[in-house]
TIVO-382913 format. One record per atom (N, C-alpha, C, O): residue in one letter; x, y, z. Coordinates in pm, whole numbers, plus 32768, in hexadecimal, padded with zeros to 4 digits. Each point is the difference from the previous one (the first is absolute). Layout:
! residues N
AXYZ
...
This chain:
! residues 311
M7F35C18B532B
M7FD580748033
M802D805C7F7B
M80667FEE7FBD
T7F2B8084802A
T802B80587F88
T803380798070
T7FC78017806B
T80B980367F61
T800C8065804D
T801A80807F78
T80237FD97F91
L7FC980A78086
L7FFD802D7FB8
L808080878020
L800D80318070
Q80397FF27F2F
Q80A9802E8036
Q8014809C7F94
Q800E80097F86
Y7FEB805580D9
Y8046806A7FB4
Y805780718053
Y7FEA80488062
G80857FA27F41
G808A8059805F
G800D7F6F8070
G7FFE7F887FE5
A801080C680AD
A80177FB6807D
A7F727FDE801F
A7FFE7FA68054
N7FC9806D7F9A
N7F747FE6802B
N7F997F777FD0
N7FDD7FDF7F8E
Y80097FEE80E0
Y7FAC7F6E7FED
Y7F8B8002802D
Y7FEE803E8068
I7F9E7F807F59
I7F718008805B
I7FED7F727FE0
I80207FD27F92
D7FB67FF580BB
D7FAE7F797FCE
D7F527FFC8011
D7FCD7FCF8065
P7FF9805A7F4C
P7F888018801F
P7FA07F888056
P7F99801C803E
K809C7F657FB6
K7FCE7F9F8039
K7FE2801D808B
K7FAE7FCF804D
H80B680997FC2
H803F801280BA
H7FE4806B8028
H8049801F805F
L7F6D802F7F87
L7FE58098802A
L809380577FF3
L8013805E804D
A80327F897F6E
A807980597FF4
A805D7FCB805B
A804D80588027
I7FC67F458006
I80417FB5807F
I809E801D7FEC
I804E7FF2805E
W7FE780427EFC
W80778044801C
W801980557F9F
W802C7FDE7F93
Y7FB880A18091
Y7FFA80887F9F
Y80748045803C
Y7FF6800B807A
L809380357F46
L8037803C8038
L800D808A7FA2
L80237FFC7F8A
F7FBC807880BA
F8012808D7F8A
F807A80538056
F7FE280518057
P80927F977F8C
P807F806A802D
P7FE2808D7FCB
P8013805D804D
T7FD37FB17F6C
T7FF780A27FB5
T7F6D800A7FE3
T7FA87FAB7FEB
N805980DF801A
N7F7480577FAC
N7FEA7FB47F8E
N7F9C7FBB7FEC
A80D380567FBE
A7FDF7FC47F54
A7FB77F78800E
A7F9B7FEA7FBD
D809A7FB8809D
D7FCD7F987FE4
D7F667FE48024
D7FAC7FBB7FC6
L804E809D80BE
L7F52800D8002
L7FC480197FAE
L7FA07FBF7FD5
A809680BF7FF8
A7FB180467F88
A7FF57F7F7F90
A7F937FEE7FC9
R80CD7FC9801B
R7FFD7F7C7F92
R7F737FB68040
R7F8C7FFE7FD7
A80AD7FCD8092
A7F727F9B8051
A7F8F804A7FE0
A7FAB7FCA7FB9
K8045809B806A
K7F66804F7FCB
K7FF0800E7F6C
K7F8980127FE4
N80C67FEB7FB5
N7FE97FF37F98
N7FDB7F657FD9
N7FBA80137F9D
V80497F9E806E
V7FD77F6C7FFC
V7FC17FC88095
V80227F988036
G7F8580BE7FF7
G7F8A7FFC8030
G80127FC28085
G7F9E7FE08044
L80E4800E7FE7
L800B7FC8809A
L7FAA8029806D
L7FC57FB3804C
E803880D27FB6
E7F908031806C
E7F7C7FAF7FED
E7FCF7FCA8063
D7FF9802C7F2E
D7F8D7FD57FF4
D7FEA7F738013
D7F8A7FDF800B
R80D77FBF7FFC
R7FFE7FC4800F
R80007FCA8098
R7FAC7FB0802A
L80B88086801F
L8004800F808D
L7F5C8002802E
L7FC97FB58050
R7FE980DD7F4C
R7F7E8001805A
R7F8B7FDF8006
R7FAA80218052
T804D7F827F30
T7FB37FCC7FCD
T80017F398029
T7FB07FAD7FD7
D80AD80428070
D80197F66800D
D7F727FFE8050
D7FD68064803B
T7FCE7EF17FBE
T7FAD7FEF804D
T800F7FDA809C
T805E7FB5801B
K7F5B80728040
K7FFC7FE38073
K800C7F628033
K803D7FD18060
A7F727FF47F3F
A80647F588013
A808B800C8015
A803B7FE9806A
A8006804D7F03
A80A6800B801A
A804180528053
A8077801D7FF3
L7F3480108072
L803C8044806A
L80107FA18054
L806E7FCE8017
I7EFC80028037
I800A7F878022
I806E7F988019
I803C7FD68063
R7FC3800D7EF2
R805F7F8F8002
R80A5801B7FFE
R805F7FB6801C
N7F9B80A97FC6
N809780258030
N803A80588067
N807780178015
G7F2D800F8020
G801D806C807A
G7FAB7FF18093
G7FFB80468065
Y7FD97F627F80
Y7F9F7FC180A3
Y800E7F587FFE
Y7FAD7FB67FCB
P80BF80228073
P7FDC7F6B8010
P7FB07FEC8061
P7FE480488060
A7FF67F4C7F80
A7FA17FDA8066
A800D7FB88092
A7FA37FE4804D
Q80EB80047FC6
Q80307FF6808C
Q80728039802C
Q805E80207FB8
G7F9C7FED80BF
G808E80768027
G7FCE8066803B
G8052803D8044
F7F307FF57FBD
F800280AB8029
F7F857FCF8082
F7FAE7FA58008
S807680C08049
S7F888035805D
S7F9D806C8008
S7FA7800D8054
R807980477F3C
R7FC480557FC7
R7FAC80097FC0
R7FEE7FA17FB5
D7FC080C28045
D7F9B7FC27FAC
D7FFB804B7F73
D801880777FEC
T7FC57F287FB8
T803880117F73
T7F85802E7FB7
T801080137F87
T7F6A800780B2
T7F7680517FC8
T805780AD7FF2
T7FAD804A7FCA
K80BC7FF4804D
K804E805C7FB3
K7FD880167F78
K7FDC806D7FD4
L802C7F227FE8
L8001801E7F7D
L7F8C7FF97FD0
L7FEB800B7F87
E7FB47FE380D4
E7F76803B7FD4
E7FDD806C7FF7
E7FC3803D7FA9
S80657FDF80B6
S7FDD80A68050
S8075804E7FB0
S7FDA806F7FDC
G80967F768006
G805680637FC7
G805880328050
G805280527FD6
A7FAD7F8380B1
A8049804C806E
A80727FC68021
A80117FA48050
V804B809D7F66
V807D7FF18005
V807080428037
V7FDA8074800C
A80B27F838023
A801A80608040
A80927FFC7FE8
A803B7F9F7FCF
V7FFE80D38056
V80BA800A7FD1
V800580628073
V7FBF805C8031
H80D67F467FE6
H8034802E808D
H808680387FDD
H803F7FAA7FC4
I800980C8804A
I80678011800D
I806780488097
I7FD98056804F
G808E7F737FB0
G801E801C8073
G80CE7FE57FD9
G803D80007F95
T7FEB7FEE80EC
T80987FE87FFF
T80297F748041
T7FB87FB88044
S80DD802F7F93
S80477F7A8053
S803B8031805C
S8061804B7FFD
G7F4F7F7C807A
G802D803D80A5
G7FE080A97FE2
G7FF8804D7FA1
W7FFA7FB28103
W7FB880AE800C
W808180308059
W800C807A7FF8
S80607F468061
S805F8043807A
S808A7FD87F9C
S803A7F967FE7
Y7FD780FC7FEF
Y808D80267FE7
Y804B8079801F
Y7FDA806F7FD9
G80917F7E806D
G801C8081804E
G8027807F7F97
G80138076801B
H7FF37F347F44
H804280507F9E
H7F5E806C7FC6
H800080497F9D
W7F987FA580B7
W7F8180317FD3
W7FF480758081
W7F8C8028800E
E80AB7FFB8028
E7FDD804A805A
E801C807C7FA6
E805380187FA8
G7F45802F8094
G7FFE80957F6F
G7F9A800F7F87
G7FE480627FBC
V7FEB7F138040
V7FE97FE67F8C
V7F6D7FD0801F
V7FA480377FC4
L80437F6C8090
L7F997FD98034
L7FC0800E809A
L7F9280098035
Y80DA7FF37FE8
Y7FFB803980AB
Y805D80708020
Y8041803C7FAA
P7FC17FD780C2
P804F80628032
P80837FDA804D
P800C7F8F802F
E805C80D57FDF
E80837FE4802D
E7FF57FBE8074
E7FA2802E8040
G809D7F6C8001
G80077FB88091
G7F6C7FB0801C
G7FDB7FD0806B
L7FF480307F3B
L7F7D7FB1803B
L804C7F7C8016
L80687FE67FC4
P7F5B7FC68099
P80057F95803E
P7FEC7F917F79
P7FC380317FA1
P80607F5D8052
P80197F7E7F7E
P7F2A7FF08039
P7F9A80057FBC
R807B7FEA80C8
R7F5A7FD08030
R7F78802F7FB5
R7F987FC37FE6
R809380C08001
R7FA180647FED
R7FF180297F5C
R7FAB804E7FD5
R80C57F667FCF
R7FFA80177F95
R7F957FE07FB9
R7FDC804C7FA6
L7FD17F2B807B
L7F8F7FC77FBC
L7FA2808C8016
L800580377F91
D7FBE800680B1
D7F9E80678028
D803180597FB7
D7FA9804E7FDA
Y80C57FCB7FFC
Y7FE6808A7F76
Y80127FB67F6D
Y800D803A7F94
Y7FF17F5E807E
Y7FD87F857F7B
Y7F5280297FDB
Y7FB780367FAE
L804C7F8E80BF
L7F4E7FC87FD5
L7FAB809E7FCE
L7F997FEF7FBF
P8089808E8058
P7F9880567FDE
P80297FFF7F45
P7FC0804F7FBB
H808F7F6C8010
H8048804B7F7A
H7FEF7F747FA1
H8000800C7F85
F7FF07F7180B8
F80007F997FD3
F7FB07F7D8028
F80107FC9806D
R7FA180107F3A
R7FA87F618041
R80067F827FF6
R7FAC7FA78009
T810E805C7FD5
T801A7F63800C
T80A0801A7FEA
T802C806E7FE0
A80257F218035
A80717FF88032
A80217F768004
A7FB67FA2801A
E80CE805D7FC7
E80397F967FCE
E80807FBC8054
E807680167FE5
L7F527F82809C
L80857FF78082
L805E7FBD7FC8
L7FEE7F8A7FE1
N809580BF8006
N806F7FC87FF1
N80567FD38031
N804F7FB27FCC
S7FB3808780CC
S80497FA88098
S7FC87F687FF0
S804B7FA8802A
S7F5E803E7FAF
S7FD27F5F8020
S809B7FA37FAD
S80477FA18022
Y7FB480AF7F78
Y80807FA07FB5
Y80687FE18073
Y80227F8A800B
Y800C80C7803F
Y807D800E8040
Y7FC67FA28099
Y80467FA78030
R7F328080800B
R7FF87FA58088
R7F6980107FE0
R7FC280617FD5
W80137F1C8050
W7F7480047FDA
W7FC7801B8084
W802B7FC18061
P7F5D80AE7FB0
P7FCA80338092
P7FAD7F7B8024
P7FDF7F9C7FC0
D800D809380C9
D7FE27FA48050
D7F6980267FE0
D7FE480647FBD
R7FB77F418079
R7F6680237FE1
R7FC680588080
R7F8B80248006
A80D77FF9805E
A7FE1808E8040
A800A80707F91
A7FB980658001
A80997F847FAF
A802280C67F8C
A7F907FD77FBF
A7FB480607FEE
F80177F1A7FDB
F7F8580347F96
F7F647FF4803F
F7F97800F7FC1
D807A7FD380C6
D7F998043805F
D8012809C800E
D7F9780388022
R80BA80067FD0
R802D8085804C
R7FD680617F81
R7FC280688014
W80657F6E7F68
W7FD780297F85
W7F6F7FF17FE8
W7FCC806F7FF1
R7FE57F358007
R7F637FC78009
R7FF480B58026
R7FEE80607FB5
R80207F9880C6
R7FC080608087
R801080977FB0
R7FAE80557FDE
R80E87F9E8013
R803B80A97FB6
R7FD580427F99
R7FF780787FEB
L7FE17EFC7FB6
L7FE780397F71
L7F52802A7FF3
L7F977FEC803D
P809580547F53
P7F3D80417FF8
P7FBD7F8F7FC8
P80457FA17FD9
E7F2F805A801C
E7FD77F7B7FDC
E800C80047F6A
E801D7F957FCA
D7FD380CC7FEE
D801A7FE87F54
D80B47FF77FCE
D801D800D7F89
F80417FE080D2
F807180007FDF
F80287F767FEF
F7FDA7FA7804C
L806C80487F5C
L80567F677FDF
L807A80187FFB
L804480467FB4
L7FE17F5380D8
L80BD7FCE7FD2
L80127F9B7FD0
L7FD27F998032
S807980677F5C
S80417F947FC9
S808A7FD4804A
S8052804A8038
V7FB27F277FB7
V80887FE48038
V805D7FC37FB6
V7FD57FC77F9C
K80BD80348080
K805C7FAB7FBC
K800F7FA0803F
K7FFC8009807B
A80177F937F53
A80187F7E804B
A80A680018024
A804D80417FB9
P7FDF7F7780B1
P805C7FD8801D
P806B7FD07FBA
P7FF27FA37FB0
G808780998067
G80627FCE7FAC
G804E7FA87FEB
G804F7FE97FA4
L7F837FBC8104
L80297F708012
L7FC17F8F7F7E
L80357FAB7FB8
L7F5080838056
L7FA67FC17FA6
L804580267F60
L803A7FA77FC1
T7FBE80BC8016
T7FDF80107F88
T80D87FEE7FBA
T80307FBA7FA7
H801080A780B8
H80A97FEB7FC6
H80757F94803D
H80717FE67FD6
V7F4F7FF1808A
V802F7F94806A
V7FAB7F6D7FA6
V80277FCD7F98
K7F7C801680A9
K7FCE7F837FAE
K7FA47FF37F83
K7FC07FA47FCD
R805380D5801A
R7FD480237F65
R7F7A7FBA7FE1
R7FEF7FB17FA4
L7FC9806F80A1
L7F857FB58020
L7FF27F4D7FF8
L7FA77FBB7FCE
Y80B780288068
Y80217F678023
Y7F937FBB8080
Y7FFA80408069
A7FD27F717F90
A7FCA7FE08096
A7FA8807B801F
A8028802E806B
P7F8A80097F6F
P7FCA806D805E
P7F99800C8042
P7FD78071801B
E7FE37F1A8011
E7F847FE18036
E7FF8806480AB
E7F9D8039802E
R80D87FC08007
R7FFC800B809C
R802D809C7FD2
R7FD6804E8055
W80747FF87F3E
W7FE2806F800C
W7F9E80697FAF
W801480798000
L7F807F467FBA
L7F70800A7FD9
L7FCF7FFA8070
L7FF580718030
T7FE37F34801A
T7FA680168069
T8015806F8074
T7FAE8047803A
R80D27FAF7FD2
R8023808E8054
R7FCA80A17FC5
R7FC8805E8037
I80747F837F21
I7FD380947FF1
I7F69801B8004
I7FD2806E801F
G7FCB7F037FB4
G7F9D80407FFE
G7FA37FCD806A
G7F8B7FE27FEA
Q80AA8017807F
Q7FD580198060
Q80168084803E
Q7FA4802D8045
S80C9801A7FAB
S803B80538034
S7FA280647F7E
S7F9A80338030
V80747FDF7F76
V7FB680597F8B
V7F7680068017
V7FBE80657FE6
A80097F238052
A7F3C80248044
A7FDC8038802E
A7F8C80267FF4
R80EE80108083
R7FF48058805A
R7FE380628009
R7FDA80358069
L803580157F00
L7FFB807E7FC5
L7F6C80077FD4
L7FD9805B7FB7
G7FD27F428076
G7F5A80227FCB
G7FF680377F95
G80417FC27FAC
T7F7C80B3801D
T7FE380197F90
T8070805E7FDA
T7FF980127F87
R806A803180AE
R805380467FE6
R806F7F8F7FAF
R806180307FC4
R7F947F7F803E
R80487F817F8D
R8013801A7F7C
R7FA280137FB3
G80F37FF18023
G7FFB80247F77
G802D7F897FCD
G7FC27F988019
V80C280667F8C
V80327FCA7FB2
V80827FB3805C
V802F803A8062
L80067F367F70
L805D7FDF8045
L807D80107F87
L7FF67FBA7F9B
L8076809D8072
L805A7FF77F77
L805F7F798022
L80167FE38076
V801E7FD17F22
V802E7FAC8025
V807A80317F83
V7FD3801C7F91
Q80AA7FEC8082
Q806980327FC3
Q805A7F987FE7
Q80217FCA806A
L801B7FFF7F29
L80757F9D7FEB
L806380557FDE
L7FF880717FD1
P80677F4C804B
P808780677FDC
P80477FDD7F7A
P7FDC7FA47FB7
P807F80A38034
P8016800F7F70
P806B7F787FD3
P80167FCC7F93
G801B801A80EE
G80527F5F7FBA
G7F697F578019
G80187F8C7FDF
A7F9480938049
A7F887FC17FFB
A7FCD7FC37F67
A7FA080347FC7
D80997F74800D
D7FCB7FFB7F4F
D7F7D7F8E8021
D7FD77FBF8061
V800580577F13
V7F807FD78001
V7FD87F63800F
V80347F997FD3
D7F5B807E807D
D7FE67F688057
D7F877FCF7FE3
D7FD57FE68070
H7FC47FF47F30
H7FA17FE37FE7
H7FCF7FA18076
H7F9C8029803B
A80A07F527FF5
A7FD07FCF8054
A7FC480368096
A7FA57FEE8050
R80C680577F9A
R801F803080B5
R7FB080767FFF
R7FD880218070
L800580277F30
L7F93807E800A
L7F637FCD801B
L7FA78020804F
E806A7F6B7F2D
E7F717FDC8010
E7FCF7FAA809F
E7F8F8012802D
Y80B87FAE8007
Y7FF97FC28081
Y7FFE80658070
Y7FBE7FE78065
F808C80967F90
F7FF5806B8063
F7F81802A7FE1
F7FBC801F8063
L7FF87FEF7F01
L7F8D8037800C
L7F7A7FC38036
L7F9880348027
T80957F467FCB
T7FA07F90805E
T7FE1800F808C
T7F9A7FD9803A
R80D480687FFC
R7FFB8005808D
R7FCE807C804D
R7FF980128079
I7FE8803A7F25
I7FD4809B8028
I7F938011804D
I7F9B7FFB7FBA
P804E801780BE
P7F6F7FF68054
P7FA9803F7FCF
P801680627FB8
T7F6C7F6F8068
T7F71803E7F99
T7FFC80928068
T800B8006807B
G7FE080697F22
G7FF68064802E
G806F80767FE5
G7FE080767FF6
L80A17F5D8001
L8074802C7FFC
L801380257F53
L7FFA7FBC7F9A
E801D80CB8081
E800A802A7F36
E8093801C8015
E802E802D8069
I80267FAD7F0F
I809B80098009
I7FEA80527F6E
I7FA280217FB8
A80FB7FED804D
A802880487F78
A807F7FD28001
A8027800D8074
V80347FC07F45
V80727FEB7FD2
V804B802E7FBE
V7FE47FFA7F88
E80998048809D
E805A805F7FAD
E80687FA57FF4
E803E7FE38066
F7FE17FEC7F31
F80717FA37FC7
F808F808F7FAE
F7FEC804E7FA3
R806C7FA48098
R808680568004
R806A7FA07F8B
R805A80327FBD
H7F7E7F3B8041
H80517FB97F78
H7FA97FF07F93
H7F9E7FB47FFC
P809280A57F9C
P7FC47FEA7F72
P7FC97F8F7FE1
P7F9580107FC4
G808F7F6C804F
G80087F987FCF
G7F707FE68051
G7FD97F8C7FF8
W7FDD80C3804D
W7F6B7FED802D
W7F8580367F8B
W7F8F7FD37FEE
H80B480987FD2
H7FB180197FA6
H7FD37FBF7F51
H801D80207F8D
Q7F7D7F6380C6
Q7FE37FD57F92
Q7F577FDE8000
Q7FC17FFA806A
E80047FF27F18
E7F5B7FD1800F
E801E7F8D8066
E7FF080288073
K802A7F7E7F88
K7FF97F87807F
K7FEF802F8064
K7FAC7FCE804C
V80A480AD7FDB
V7FF5801D80A7
V7F8E8052801A
V7FBC7FE38062
F801C809A7F43
F7F8880438010
F7F947F807FF4
F7FD77FD8806D
Q80037FF57F3C
Q7FB27F8E8033
Q7FE87FA4805C
Q7FA07FB47FFA
L80B2804C805F
L802D7FBB8060
L7FC7804F8045
L7FA27FC58035
L806480DA7FFB
L7FDD804F8060
L7F6D800D7FD5
L7FB4801B805D
E80107FD77F1F
E7F7280267FF1
E7FB87F68803A
E7F97800D803F
Q809B7F717FB0
Q7FBD7F948047
Q7FFE80378060
Q7F8C7FFF8027
Y80BD803D8027
Y7FD27FDE80BA
Y800180968024
Y804080288062
G7F90800F7F67
G7FB380908017
G808C8069801F
G7FD180727FF9
A809B7F95801E
A803F80348023
A805180717FA6
A80007FE97F87
G803B807F809E
G8011808C7FC7
G80B97FD87FC5
G80677FD58034
Y7F6E80557F4C
Y80B0804C7FC4
Y80178090802E
Y7FBE80657FE8
C80CC7F888074
C801980BA8007
C803F80367F89
C806B7FE67FCA
V7F318070801A
V8066806B7F9A
V804B80538040
V7FEE8032806F
M80887FE17F2B
M80898036803C
M802A80B17FB9
M7FF6802E7F8F
S80287FF580C1
S805580757F9B
S808E7FED8055
S80007FDE8076
G807F803F7F36
G8071801E804E
G806C7FE17F92
G7FF87FE47F88
A8076802B80D4
A807E7FDC7F97
A80267F967FF2
A802F7FC48061
G7FC87FFF7F1D
G802E7F737FF9
G7F907F9A801A
G80207F908028
L7F5880937FC3
L7F757FE28026
L7F8C80047F98
L7FB680617FEE
P80447F1A7FCB
P7FB27FF57F9B
P7F8580778040
P7FE580208074
C7FDE80127F00
C7F6C802B8050
C7F977FC97F96
C7FF8802A7F8D
I7FB47F6D80AD
I7FB37FAB7FE5
I7F857FF48028
I7FDE7FB7805C
L7FC780A07F55
L7F788043804D
L7FA77F7D7FE1
L7FD27FEE7F8F
R80167FAD80E8
R7FD47F677FDF
R7F627FFE8085
R800480198078
A7FAA7FCB7F4C
A7F9880128059
A7FF67F4E8026
A801C7FAC7FAA
T7FC3803780C4
T7FF67F5B7FF1
T7F987FE0805F
T7FCB7F928006
T801880D78047
T7F8E7FDC8058
T7FBB80868023
T802F80687FD2
R7F757F9B8070
R7FA0806A801C
R80448076802E
R7FBD8063801A
F80C17F9E7FF3
F8018809B8040
F80BE80047FAC
F804D7FA57FE2
V7FB980C58016
V8086801B7FC4
V805180518068
V7FD8806A802F
Y80B97F4C7FF7
Y803B80078065
Y8083806B7FCB
Y80627FB67FFC
V7FB680997FEC
V809B80597FBF
V802E80408089
V7FCA802E8064
R80DC7FB67F5F
R8069803A8049
R805880617FF6
R80717FCE8000
L7F9480D77FF3
L8043803C7FBC
L808F80368058
L80068062804B
H80627F427F94
H807D8004803A
H8079807A7FD0
H80778008801F
G7F3F80497F91
G803A80867FE0
G802C801C7F77
G800F7F8C7FDA
P801780CE7FA7
P800E80167FAC
P80807FF07FBD
P80137FF27F87
D804E801480E3
D807A80057FCD
D802F7F6B7FDB
D7FF17F928034
R805880A57F4A
R801C7F5E7FB8
R80567FB18030
R80127F877FF7
H802F80DF8048
H80847F90802F
H7FF680048091
H80557FAF8025
H7F88806F801A
H7FF07FE680AC
H7F5C7FD6802D
H7FA980577FF6
L803F7F4B802D
L7F8B7FA0804D
L7FDC807B805F
L8068802A8032
Y7F44800D7FEE
Y7FB580598076
Y802880857FCC
Y7FD2805F803F
G807A7FBD7F59
G803280A77FEC
G7F9E80457F93
G7FC97FD87F99
G803C80A080AC
G7F9480677FBE
G7F8980247FF2
G7FB77F9F8010
S800C80C57FD7
S7F8B80208011
S7F9F80107F77
S801580527FA6
Y7F7B7F49805E
Y7FB37FFD7F81
Y7FC1808D7FC2
Y7FB580458044
S80717FDD7F36
S7FC180897FB9
S7F717FEF8015
S7FCA7F93800F
D7FED80F97FF1
D7FC17FE57FE6
D7F877FCE7F6B
D7F8D7FD77FF1
D80C280417FD8
D7FED7F947F7E
D801A7F688007
D7FC67FB87FAE
D80818018809F
D7FF27F86804F
D7F6F7FBF8016
D7FB47FAD7FCE
L805880C880BB
L7F837FEA8039
L7F80800C7FB7
L7F9E7FDE8043
R804C80467F52
R7F8780387FC6
R7FEA7F817FC6
R7F907FCE8009
W80E67FE77FAC
W80037F827F92
W7FE37F99805E
W7FB67FA87FD3
W807E804480CE
W7FB27FB18041
W7F7480138063
W7FC47FB3804B
A802880D97F8E
A7F4480177FF9
A7FC17FBB7FCD
A7FAB7FB98035
D8073804C7F50
D7FC27FE17F88
D80097F19801F
D7FA37FB18012
R80C5803F7FE9
R800B7F798028
R7FA07FC78083
R7FDC7F8C8013
V800680EF8040
V7F997F9D806A
V7F82803A7FF0
V7FA67FDB804B
R803C80957F46
R7F777FE57F92
R7FBC7F947FE5
R7F937FCD8019
E80D1801E7FA9
E7FEB7F707F9E
E7FDA7FAE804B
E7F947FC77FF8
W80CE80258068
W7FB67FA0806D
W7FBA7FDD8047
W7FE37F8C8020
D7FE880FF8013
D7F9680298045
D7F9C7FD77FA0
D7FA07FCD803A
G805080377F3C
G7F8F801A7F9D
G7FF37F747FE6
G7F9B7FDC7FC4
M80CE7FBA8067
M7FF27F727FE5
M7FE47FC4808A
M80267F8B8009
R7FA780A4805A
R7F9F7FF58065
R80987FB0807B
R7FDD7FCC8069
R808780387F7E
R80767FFE8063
R801280738063
R800E80767FE2
D7FEE7F4C80AA
D80318064807A
D8089800F7FC2
D802D7FAB7FB3
V802380D88075
V806B801C7FDF
V806180348086
V7FDD80618044
F80AA7F4E7FDB
F804E80358051
F806D80297FC7
F80347FBE7FA7
V800180BA8084
V808780557FC8
V804D801D80A8
V7FCD80328065
Y80B27F9B7F87
Y804280318065
Y808D80377FC4
Y803E7FC27FA9
F7FE780A58084
F809180357FC9
F80787FAF806D
F7FE480078078
N807A7FC37F6B
N80577FE4804E
N808580577FC5
N806B7FC47FFE
N7F8F80CC7FD0
N807480548019
N801A805F8049
N800180797FE8
D80227F2D80AC
D7FBD807D805D
D807B806B8016
D7FE180688039
G80AA7F877F9C
G806B80488019
G7FCE80A17FE0
G7FD0801A7F92
G803D803B80C3
G7FF980A0800C
G7F4D800A7FC8
G7FCF80527FB3
G7FDE7F2180A7
G7F8580587FEB
G7FCA7FE07F95
G7F85800E8001
H80BC7FBC7F79
H7FB67FF17FAE
H7F6A7FB07FE5
H7FA480127FB1
A806B7FB48090
A7F8C7F787FF2
A7F8280528055
A7F8A80017FDA
V80A380398090
V7F7080738027
V7FED80447F8D
V7F887FF77FE7
R80AE80477FC8
R7FCA80A07FBC
R7FCC7FAA7F7F
R7FA2802E7FBE
N80987F5A801E
N7FD27FC87F6C
N7F6F7FC8803D
N7F9C80317FCD
A80517F6080A6
A7FA57FDA8024
A7F83807B7FE7
A7F9D7FED7FBA
A807B807B8083
A7FA580638036
A7FC880627F4B
A7F8F802C7FEC
T80C67FDB7FCB
T800980267F84
T7FAD7F9F7FA6
T7FC9802F7F9D
L802C7F63807B
L7FBF7F867FCA
L7FA0800A8030
L7FAE80137FA6
K801E7FED80C1
K7F7F7FED8059
K7FA480907FB2
K7F8C7FFC7FD7
H80C6806B8026
H7FB480767FE1
H7FE280377F55
H7FB8805D7FD9
L809E7F417FD6
L7FD47FC47F7D
L7F8E7F957FD7
L7FCF7FF67F8F
L80197FCC80CB
L7F6B7FB4801F
L7FB68019805E
L7FA07FB4800B
Q806C80BA805A
Q7F8B8047800B
Q7FDC7F51809B
Q7F9B7FC18020
V80DA803B8003
V7FA57F718059
V804D80288084
V7FEE7FC18068
């Protein structure tokens, strides 16, 4: 495999820049000087299909590639926080009504509470009825599967998850599978898990242990049509890797010492807007969720990014 390197930036021309990292504007400028953007935008449709559109595992229509109809989805991780009173919803608003105030501003969300307690089927039915037709709800996999069992013997959980998420119908987003920092790389376990994913269930995997960030893992995700979760946050590597037809991004805050802390600056958000445009130019759907919920930063940052991208 041939890889071009300049500074901290990498690009594999054969795989549509599936590992490229531009931490500063200066790095981006250097990338432009060596023709990176031209390479990204002139890759053939055959390469896009080969690297971004797996032949199995998706129920959605991949003819979007032909029409150029891709979508950018921006929201927050969760929508019901007491400290968002006065930011997104008025003081004293009953928790059951918080979603009503979220919906006019965003057309996607990442359900975070499902990690702690998996909702019953009736809850998914209620969300299907309550959410607008153009809303996509991504769902975080339960901690019992990801942090306790660490993907071991996943069949029963995956069956339950698949049946539950299917009840969302067209409002179904992506299943986020987050592995804990203590779970070191295990290729065999990951591959077994990926082979058991129900047809039609799109997943993104967030790896918190540094051992997972390697080529063999990325290739496994590509092989089975699973997304790599791009991360931003204290102690987390920001690897801009696209392994399937969509890109899934979790922004945990810019604070370098405290995960979930801080508010992204306008310059930070303009940088991320440029990355989203690049993925959009590669015909990838993009999901971006802000998880720096303290002080309502996630709401403000998500709204700013939406404004920058005019979505």
